[in-house]
BAGUMAR-319154 format. One record per atom (N, C-alpha, C): x, y, z; residue in one letter. Coordinates in steps of 0.05 Angstrom, whole numbers, padded with zeros to 5 digits, always signed. Atoms other than C-alpha are relative to their C-alpha. Layout:
BEGIN
XYZA ...
This chain:
BEGIN
+00012+00029+00003M -00086+01572-00457M +00004-00010-00025M -00006+00010+00022A -00064+01523-00506A -00024-00007-00020A +00025+00005+00022R -00109+01514-00569R +00007-00030-00015R +00001+00024+00016L -00117+01441-00594L -00008+00005-00031L +00000-00003+00030L -00105+01434-00668L -00009-00029-00012L +00004+00031+00010P -00135+01372-00708P +00026-00009-00015P -00020+00015+00010V -00090+01319-00736V +00002+00014-00030V -00002-00008+00024G -00059+01341-00803G +00004+00032-00003G -00012-00034+00005T -00042+01421-00791T +00026-00003+00009T -00027-00004-00002K +00020+01447-00782K +00009-00003+00032K -00005+00006-00034G +00053+01421-00715G +00012-00029+00001G -00017+00018-00004I +00095+01371-00688I -00010-00012+00029I +00008+00014-00030G +00071+01325-00625G +00015-00024+00007G -00012+00028-00012L +00107+01273-00584L -00016-00011+00030L +00017+00011-00019I +00067+01227-00539I +00017-00025+00013I -00005+00026-00015A +00096+01172-00488A -00018-00008+00012A +00020+00011-00021T +00048+01130-00457T +00000-00029-00004T +00006+00030+00002H +00025+01057-00446H -00024-00003-00005H +00024+00004+00013D -00042+01070-00476D +00001-00013-00026D -00003+00014+00028L -00050+01019-00528L -00020+00012-00022L +00020-00012+00017E -00109+01059-00556E +00008+00020-00019E -00013-00023+00017L -00066+01114-00577L +00015-00011-00025L -00010+00009+00022A -00026+01068-00616A -00016-00005-00028A +00016+00005+00020H -00084+01055-00661H -00009+00020-00021H +00006-00023+00011L -00089+01125-00681L +00013+00000-00026L -00016+00004+00027A -00039+01112-00735A -00015-00018-00021A +00017+00018+00025D -00090+01060-00767D -00021+00021-00014D +00020-00015+00006V -00136+01118-00770V +00011+00029-00012V -00008-00031+00011Y -00094+01185-00792Y +00031-00012-00011Y -00020+00004+00015P -00039+01174-00845P +00027+00018+00012P -00022-00018-00007Q +00000+01235-00810Q +00011-00010+00034Q -00006+00012-00028V +00005+01194-00743V +00022-00025-00002V -00017+00019-00003Y +00066+01146-00728Y +00007-00009+00024Y -00010+00011-00023N +00091+01099-00678N +00025-00007+00000N -00026+00002-00004F +00160+01096-00657F +00012-00011+00025F -00010+00006-00025P +00182+01050-00600P +00029-00005+00004P -00026+00016-00008F +00245+01027-00563F -00008-00031+00007F +00005+00031-00004R +00253+00948-00552R +00011+00001+00029R -00008-00001-00029D +00253+00931-00478D +00006-00029+00004D -00008+00026-00008A +00280+00868-00443A +00003+00002+00032A -00014-00001-00027V +00290+00844-00369V +00017-00014-00001V -00026+00010-00008Q +00359+00833-00351Q +00011-00002+00022Q -00005-00001-00027E +00383+00812-00285E -00016+00013+00015E +00026-00011-00019G +00314+00832-00255G -00001+00026-00005G +00001-00025+00008K +00318+00900-00290K -00012+00007-00024K +00007-00007+00028L +00279+00932-00346L +00021+00017-00014L -00021-00017+00012V +00328+00957-00396V -00008+00004-00030V +00005-00011+00030F +00319+00994-00461F +00020+00001-00024F -00025-00004+00022D +00361+00991-00530D -00004+00030-00010D +00001-00021+00010Y +00342+01060-00542Y +00007+00009-00035Y +00006+00002+00035I +00336+01045-00621I -00024+00006-00007I +00024-00004+00007I +00279+01081-00649I -00005-00021-00023I +00007+00015+00019R +00239+01033-00692R -00026+00006-00013R +00030-00009+00010P +00173+01044-00736P -00021-00021+00012P +00016+00016-00010G +00111+01012-00717G -00010+00000+00029G +00006-00004-00024P +00073+01003-00653P +00016-00021+00018P -00017+00018-00017S +00110+00971-00593S -00013-00027+00003S +00010+00028+00003P +00103+00893-00596P +00003-00013+00028P -00001+00012-00035T +00114+00890-00518T -00018+00018+00016T +00011-00019-00023T +00076+00919-00457T +00015+00002+00025T -00019+00001-00025N +00130+00934-00409N -00010+00005+00023N +00011-00004-00026A +00080+00957-00357A -00005-00022+00011A +00006+00027-00008L +00057+00887-00351L +00023-00015+00012L -00022+00014-00008K +00131+00865-00340K +00008+00012+00025K -00004-00019-00021I +00142+00924-00289I -00016-00012+00027I +00020+00008-00023M +00078+00898-00248M +00010-00028+00008M -00011+00026-00011Q +00105+00825-00250Q +00025+00000+00014Q -00023-00002-00016M +00173+00844-00229M -00004+00008+00031M +00010-00009-00026E +00137+00879-00167E -00014-00017+00013E +00018+00014-00010G +00099+00819-00153G -00025+00004+00003G +00035-00003+00002L +00028+00839-00170L -00007-00016-00017L +00013+00018+00013P -00016+00795-00201P -00005+00009-00036P +00003-00008+00029V -00015+00796-00284V -00010-00023-00014V +00014+00024+00013S -00063+00757-00322S -00004+00012-00030S 
């Protein structure tokens, strides 16, 4: 069984998520960083540039995907 360690202990973790609340952990813990890719819709497809940049993601691609599939987005 895995043991959860508090932020700041020896270890490295990576999380990929659409949960914007997790991005705010970097505001609370100086050991937590955000590194997003940029995304765009090109020719009806979601594409990524795969360049890692510092800071929280400025876009919410989950909403783009929903909109592309015809779901209502408000």
